N, C-alpha and C positions, 0 to 999 in steps of 0.2 A: 486844083486849091488844095493843100492839107490845109485840116484843120487841128490836125492832134500831132504835138510836139511833147520831146520827154526833157525833164529837166531836173539834174539829181534821183532819177528812176519816179519822180511822180509826173504827173499826164497834167498838160495844161489845155487847155484851148483857144485858136488863133488869138494873136493880139486882135484888138479889135473894143467897141462898143456893143455891149448885147441887151435890148431888154428885155426885161421878163415878161413873158406870156402868161398873163391872169389866167388862161383856160387851163393852163397844164402844168402851174406851179399850187404848191398848196403847202399851206404853213399848217402846222400841228401843234398844241400843246396838250400836256397830258398830265393831269393830277390824280389824287389820290382820292377816292371817297371813302368818311366809315373808316379808312387807312390801309385798305385791302382793295377796290376796288378801282381800276383806271377807268377814269372820263377823259373823255377827249374833244377838243373845242377846233374848228379850223377856223381862218378868217380868208374870205374865199374873194373880198374885195381889196387884194393889192397893187403894187406896181414896185417897179425898181429896176434896176440899174447897172450895169459888171461892166468895166472898164477894164480890160484885159492888156497888158504893158508887153512890151515885148523883154523884161524882166518880171515875170508872175511874183515876187516879192514885192514890188509899186502900185500891186493893180489893185482897185477896189471895189464895194459894194456897197450900194445905196437904195434903203428898203421901206417900203411905207405898208401899212395896211391900217382899214379906215375900223378902229375901236369897234363901231355901229355894227360892224358887220358878224362880230363873233358870232358861231354856230353850233350846238352842241347836239342838235335835236331834240332839245327839249327846253319850249318857249317859255316855262316859267324861270328857268336854268339860265336862258341866254338874259332873260332881261334883269335878273340878279347881277350878272355878268355886267352887264351895263349901268347898273347903278352905280352910286355916288361908293358902295360898300367895294367895289370892284374897281371898273374901267373910267369910272363917270364920263362917261363919251359926250357927255351933254357941255362936260368941261373940256373935257379933252379927247378928241375926236379923232387923234392919231398916233399910232405906234410907229416909233421910226428905227431901225439900225443904220448905222453907217461907221464902215469898218474905219480901223486906226493900225493895220499893219497883215502882213498877210504873208506868213512863212513854213515850209516844209517842217517834220515831224516825224520821225520814223514812218517813211512812206503814205501818209497824210499829211494834208496842211491844216494846222491851226490860224484859224480866221479871226483875228480878234477886233473889238468896235465899240460903237458908243450904241447904248439901246434904251431909247427913252419912251417914259410909260408915266401916265400923266406927269408930264414936265419934269421929271424927272431921270437924269440920264445918269449912268453904271456903266463902266466896261466889262464887256463880257468876252468869254471867248467859245469858240464853236469847231469841230470837228470838223471840216469842209474836205469833200470828194467830187472829184474832176469826173462826172459818170460817162462822159463817150461826147462826139461829136457825128452831125449827120446833114444832108440836105434834102430836103423834104420834097415832095412831086411837084411842088410850087421852085424850085428852085433856093427856097431858103434855108440858109444855113441855120441850125438849130447846136445849142453845147447842152448838155444835162448836168445838173450839180444835187449833191445833198449835201445838209448840214444837221448838227446833231450837238444840243448844249443841255444845260441846264442853271436854270435862274432860283435864288429865293424869294419868291414876289412879295416879303415884307421889307426885303430892299427898297422896291416900292412904292411902299407905304397903302400895297394889298394885303391889310390885317385881318380882315372879318375872318370869324371863327367859330364853332360851337363847339365847346368842351362835349368830350362823350362819357358815359356813367364809368361805362370802363377802362376809361385812360384814353387818351387820343385826341386825336381830334375832326371834325367835319371835313375839314377838306387839310391836301396836303400842303405842306409849306414852301416846298420846291416843285415845282413844274417841268417838262420835262419839253423841251422847242425840236421840231423836228420839220425838217423843210426839203421838200424836192420839187426842184425847181428845172424850169425846160428857159431860155433864152435864144432869140434870136439875132445873128451879126446886124449891126445898124449899118455900122460901117468899119 
């Protein structure tokens, strides 16, 4: 069985329903601290499904992350990110992305969808790449994807900040989002 085909010079996985493998999928957000240093956080508690159709542009993605699972490696910072200043996980336990469109664009795919954080839903676009497919030693078909995008956190009401004496702010307004996903073919 061939797992890869080419459409408009852009590779796509085999048609079917693919489940994200949380043990081999990483969602990373990157923000600037003190206007210079990059601080990264991950969401280890994730789930999702990718439906690939014969016409790749009709494919879809649904992805959720447990907001409370945010991990930056610093307990005090993680607790602050879980607080009402940022994710307010007690009231908004889930972050959700649901695709609304997919189209090839100059050798890459543009994945558009609705990102919901704190019950605010805003359309976003990610650069999406299909990185390949293999059959693992247990006979499971696996596909690999990467996605990259940027959001303005204030659009979701994440406005907490501290001004710096020399100008600028403690936490950047724009966050990078990077996803490295492994998915297993269910059907």
